[in-house]
N, C-alpha and C positions, 0 to 999 in steps of 0.2 A: 616379187612372186617366186623368183628362183630360190631365194632363201627359205620361203615357206614350203616349197615343194621338197627341198632337201630335208627340212625338218620332218615333214610327214613321212617321207620315204624311210628316213633313219628310224623313226618310231615304229614303222609297220613292217620292216623288211623281214624280221624273224618270223612273224606270224604268216606272212605271205609265203616264205620259203617252206614252212612246215605244211601249209595247206596245199601248195603246188606239188610238193613231193608226195603227199598222201594221195592226191588225185591221180597223178601220173602213175604211181606204183599200183594203186588199186585197179585202175582201168586196164593196165597191162596184165596184172594178175588175173583179172576177171576173164580176159580173153584166153589166157592159158588154161584156166579152169574149164571153160566151155570146151576147149579142144581135148580135154581129158576124158570126156564122156561121149560114148557112142550115141549118135543121133537116134538110131532105131531103139536102143534100150531106153534112152531118155523119153522118147515118145510113149513107149509102153508104160513107163512109170507114171508119167504125167496124166495119162488117160484115166488113171484111178482116182484122180482128184478133180473131176469135171465139175462137181458141185461147188467148188471154191473158185471157179474161173472168174467170177465177177469181181473178186477181190484182187485179182492180178492186174498189173499195170497194162497188159495187153492180152487179147484173147489167146487161148492155147494154140490155135492154128498158127499164130505168128511166132510162137516159141518153138515150132517144129522146124525152123530155119536157123542157120547159124547167125545170120544178121539180126534176127529177132531176139535171140538169146543174148548176144553181145550187147544189144541196145538196152536191155534191162539194167545194165550196170548204171546207167544215168538216172535210174529211179531208185537205186539203192540208197539207204540212209547215209552211207559214208560220203557219197558224192554231194548231195544237196546240203548235208550238214556242214561239210567243209566250206561250201560256198556261203552258207548262211552265217557261219562263224565269222568269216572275213567281212561280209557285207554289214552285219549288225555291229560287230566290234568297231569297224572303221567309221560307220555312219554315226554311231552313238558317241564317238570321240570328238566330233567336229565342234560342238558347243558345250554340251553338258560335261564332256570329258575335260575340256580345257578349263571350264569353270571349277570343276571339282579339284583339279590340280593347282588352281590358282594362277595359271599361266595366261588365261585369256585377257585379263586386265593389262598385263605387261605387253602382250602382243599388240593390243589395240592402242597402247600408249605410243607405239611407233607409227610412222607415217604409212599405215596400212588400213585400208577400208575394210568394213565388215564383209562386204561381198567378196572382196579379193581373198580374205581369209577363208571364207566358206568355199569359194571356188577351188582353192588349193587342195582342200580336203576332198572335194568331189572328184577332182581330176585324178588324184592318187587312188581313191577308192574304185572308181569306174575302170581305170587302167588295170588295177589288180583283178577286178571281176573278169575283164576280157582275157587277161593272161591265165587266170585259173581255168576258164573254159577251154582255152587253147591247150593247157597242160593236160586236161582230161582227154581231149581229142588226140593229142600227141601220144598219150599212154595207150589209147585204143589202137592207133596206127602202128605203134611199136609192137604191141602184142600180136597184131595181125601178121606183121612181117616176120616175127620170131617164133610163131607157133605152128605146129603141125597137128593135123587131125587124124585120129585113128578111126578108120572105117572098115567095116566087115563086108566082104563080098560073098554072098551066099552062092553055093554051087547051083548050076543050072537046074531048072525045074519046069514042069508044065502045069498049067492051071486046069483043074477039073471042075465039073459042075458043082454047085452048092458051095463054092468058095474054097474048095480044098486045093492044095498044091502037092504034086508028086515029084520029089527030088529025083533027078536023073543020075546022081552020083552020091556016094556015101562019104565023100571027102568032107573034112571040116571047113567051115567058112574061112576064107582067106582074109588076113588082116593087112591093110596097106596104110601107109602114112601119106597124107596129102597136105601140102602147105595151105594154111588158112587163107593166104593171099589169093589163092586160086578159087576160093569159095565166096569171099566177101571182098568189098573194096572199102578202103578207108574213107573215101569221099562220101560214102553213103551215110556216115555218122556226123557229117558237118551240121545237118539240121538239128541233131540232138545237142551238139555243142553250142549252137546259136541259141537254142531254147534255154540251155543252162545259163548262158550269159544274160538272157532277158530276165530270168528269175532273179539272178544276183543283182542286176541293175535295179529291179523293182524293190528288192529288200533293202538295198543301200539307200534308195530314196526314202523308203518308209522310216528307216532308222534315223536318217538325217532329219526328217520332219519331226520326229519325236524328240530328238536331241535339241533341235532349235527352240523348242518351247519348254524345256526342262532345265534344271540346274544340277541334278544328280544323275551321274552316269548309270549307277546301279538300277535306278528306277527306269531309265530309258531302255536298258537292256532287258529288264524284266517285262516291260510292256511289249517290246518287239517280240521277244521269245513267246510270251503269252499269246499274242495274236497268231504267231506261227503255229503253235500247238493247236489252238482252237480251229484254225483253218484246215490243218491236216486231219484233225478228227472229223470235221465236217465232210471232208472228201471220203474218208473211210466209211462213215455212216451212210452217206449218199450212195455209195457204190454197193453197200451191203444190203440195203433195203429199198424196194421200189417205192414204198410210201414216203421215204425220206430222200428220194432222188432229187427233189428240188433244191437240196442243199448244195448240189454240185454247181448250181448257177450263182451261188453266193460265195464261192471260195476262189482265190486266185490260183489254186493248184489245178483248177479246171483248164487253165492255159498252159500248164506244164505237162506235156505228154511227149517226151523225147523218144520213147520207144515206138510209139505209133508213127511219129514223123519219119523214123528210120525205115520202118516197114513200107510207108508210103513212097519213100525215095527209092527203095529197091523194086517195088512192084510197078510204080508209076513215076519214073524219073522226071517226066514233064511237069509233075505237080509238086515236086520237092520244094520249090521256092515260090509257091503261089500264095496269094493272099486269100483267095476263096477257092472252094472246090465245087465243081459243077458236074452233073450227070451227063449222060449221052445226049439228052435233050437240051442241054444248056441251062438247066434249072439249078439254082443254088442249093447245095446240100449241107455244107459246113464251111467254117473258116479253114483256110490252109495253114501250113506251118508259120509262114510269115504273118498271117493274120493274128494268130495267137501271140506270136512274139511282139507284134505291134501293140497289142493290148497291154502286156507287161511293161514294155518300154514307155508307152504313153503314160501309164500310171506312175512309173518312176520319175519321168520328167515333170509331171504335175506335182509330185511330192517334193522334188528339188526346188521348184519354183515357189511353192508355198513356204517351204523352209527358209528360202532366201528372204521372202517378204516378212516372215515372222522375226527372223534374226535381225533384220535391218531396222525394225521398228521397236523391238522390245527393250525394256529397261533391264540392264544386267546387274544382278546383285553383287555386292562386294564379296570377295573371296573370304571364306571362313578361316 
């Protein structure tokens, strides 16, 4: 098992380092960009696009806070595409990749069982998924610690009837710099990182399942990417049209809502790690962050189990 783990780590280390560096740098840069824009001006601009609010990952009201704006980084294509690249590339390599290279027959000629071979791939893949999610969270925390926010303090004024304000001074607004760490906490973004891990875990299981039943890695990757694109389009169409909203119940992206989980952690810390959400009367309203994470992780575990059953029973073709 140790030799198999070393082999898989050596084959995947460059891909992992590239994805981890991209996630860390992007999440850090995203926090810096958020700190560059004044919250008041950002809110004024965003109000002009209320009609497109349904296409955003979170309601506009959540974007009017620094935590909500930073959390949107986990819904950006760079983040989940990096995770998808790692999960699908490593998951597709476990069987169809080894078959395509002609190395599977040589590996199984050694005193190694099929399940042990598959388990070594899964351990490296899942460990990489966890470390990539940690890299994204570490980038966010680093950005929070290193970024300052420019805020404008308006001169004193009094409110008049009909919503008018009368300034009491002709001075220009004062600009101050506030550390981002005083406005948001890094721990509030842990639910988003865990949700990212759950998505990567599921995608790794899906790619492993497809790989266990195929002999060509290019076809395995094509099927996995095709399913990913179809599911993503279903989410966009479901959010854009009320008549197609039922599509949201048919896509795994319904369980990937990191920005909403961060807002929940900020506003209701007691619900940040809950499986279900209940209203004041104790009635069920929705699944909590851990509830959605459990759906993705359960689907990933089921995919890994089915992949193991298929790989342990199938006839392996001779290498070409």
